[in-house]
N, C-alpha and C positions, 0 to 999 in steps of 0.2 A: 145413174148413168156414168157419173164420174168414176165410181168404184170399178165398174165394168171396164171402162176404157183404160184406166190406169193399170189395172190388173192385167189386162190383155197385152198392153204394150210393154210393161215392165217384164213380164214373164217371157214373152216372145223374144225380147232382146237378151234377157239373162240366159235363155236356153241356147243361144247361138254358141256353138263350140263346147257346150256343156257335155259332161260324161253321158247323160241320157240321150243326147242327140247323137253322140258317137255310137252309143249302144244301138240306137235305131238304125244307123247306117250299117253296122256290122250284122245286125239281125237280117236286114234286107239282103245283104250280100250272101249270108249263109243260107237263108231259106228261100229266097226269091218268090215269096208269096205275100205281096203287099197288103192285101185286105185283112188277113188275120193279124198281121203285125200292127197295122194302124188301129184295128179294133182292140187289140190287146193293150196298146199304148193308151187309147182313149179310156178303157175301163180302169186300168191301173191309175191313171191320172185323176179320174173322177173320185175314186175311193181315197187315194192319197191326199188330194187337195181338199176334199170334204172333211177329212180328219184334221188336216192342218188348219183349215179355216175354223173348225170347231175349237181347236186349241187356242187360236188367236182370239176368237170371240170370248172364250172362257177367261183368258188373261185379262181382258178389259174389265171384267166384273170383279176380278180378284185384286187388281192393282188400282190405286187412285189415279185420277186423270193427270196429275202433275208427274208422278213417277212414271206412268205409262208414256207420257210425252217424251221424257228423257231417254227411256229405254228404247222406244221406237226410233227416235232420232239417232241415237248411238248405233242401233242395229242397222239402220239404213246406211250410215256412214261406213260401218264395218263391211256391209255387203258391197259397197262401192270398191273398197280395197280388195275384197275377195274376187270381184269380177275381173280384176287384172291378173289373176293367177289362172293360167290355162289348165283345163282338165285333160287327163289322159286316160285312155282305156285300151288295154291290150286285147288282141283277138282271142287269147286264151280265156279272158274274162266273160266271153259270150257263151252262154250255155248251149248245149246241144238240145235238139228237140226231145221233149219228154213224152210220156204216154198221154199227156194232155194236148199234144199237138203244138203247132206253131202259135196259135192264139194263147194257150195256157202257158207256154214257155215264155212268150213275150209279156204276158200279164204279170207273172211272178218276177221275172228278171227286171222289168221296168219298175214295178212297185218297190222292190228292194233297192234298186239303184237310186230311186228318188228319195229314199229315207235319208234325212239330214242334208239333202242337196240344196243348192242355192234357191231353186224355184220352190221347194217345199218351205224353206225358211221365209222366203219372200211372201208366200201365201199366208203363213202365220202372221207376219207383220202387217200385211195388207188387210187381213180380216180384223186384226186388232185396231188398225187405223180407221177402217170403214165398218164399225161395229154394226150399224143398222143395215148394212148392205152385204151381209155374209153370203147370201145366195149369189149375188152378182159378182162378188170377189171370186168365188169358186168357179162360176161359169167363165169369168174373164181369164183366170189363170189356166183353166183347162183349155180354153180356146187358144191362148198364147202358146201353150205346149203343143197343141195340134198344128198351129201355124208354123212352128219351128221344126216339128218332127215329121209330119206327114209328107211334105215335099221331099225330105231326105230319103224317106222309104222308097218313093217312086223315082226320084231323079238322082239320088245318091251323090256320087262324087262330083258330078257336073256342078251341083250347087255349091258344095263345099269348096271346090277350087275357085269359084268366082266370087264368093263372099269374103271380103277381107275381115277375118275373125278378130284381129287386133283392133280394128276400127270399131267393130260392133261392141267388143268388150269395153273399149274406151267410152263410147256413147252410153252404154249401160251403166258403167261406173259413174259417169257424170250425172245420169238421171237419179241413181240411188243417192249420190252425194247431195243433190238438190233436195230430194225428198227428206233426207236426214236433217238438213239445215232448216227446211220449212217446218218439220216437226218440232225441232228444238226452239226455234224462234216463235213458232205459233201463228204463222200467217193464216 
């Protein structure tokens, strides 16, 4: 249960103001079809995070526990710093509808945007940290993505204007920093 709750919370916070959240907002503005967009985000996130979780799980078997502890601790601290750098996405970066429709366009765009993104890297790290709970990490990170992105698709700019993104990034950075220190110290 800890893996699920930590994964959900960390990714939901990390996703605030992230480029994939901005992509969700722009897709909603361009296509005005929330259900195919949300389903495309969900499908892309499941596949992307399942792969990221598998990589994180694999890493734990490849590295020894002491090396892994230091790498994960350093990675969480680096993620804390990364959280303080705001993402940007231009409207030109949002694809037009393809012959796959809004769902297919969202699926491909979201999957590609998530490659190497903060939340994908967080999923790798969380799966490495919670080795025995790979399934719950993927479910939690996927839920975190949906909690951050689905409301943006439906409510759009109303949410973005009311949520102080700098505060959310600061809280996220603090959480990643604490997780990094905890990993290194070994509590």
